[in-house]
C-alpha positions, 0 to 999 in steps of 0.5 A: 613443795616450795612456794613459786613467786614470779615477779617483784609485785608477787614478793609482797608477803613473802618475807623477802625483798628484791634487795634481800635477794641480791636482785635489786640492781637487775639491768636490762637484758638480766633475770634472776631465779633465787631460792630462799625461805619465806616467812612461813619458813617453807622453802620459796623460789622467786623468779625476777626480771629487769622487764617483762622480757627478762622476767620471761627469760627468767621463767623459761630458764627456771622451767627447765630446771623444775622438773628436778627441783625435788632432788635438790640436797 
């Protein structure tokens, strides 16, 4: 099962940065959910937002897809 990182501060030690995930220039009302390989080599997902409201919206969107994550090919 992948590790899930919520918010930019959570990425510390993951091997990924906001820049490497393409989320460095998020504007107001924007969020991002990005899959990546963590520094451990394991699959990971980052949930990011321009502010707290955007982070919450991205998390709700991701939560709707979480039950299907294991079906990803």
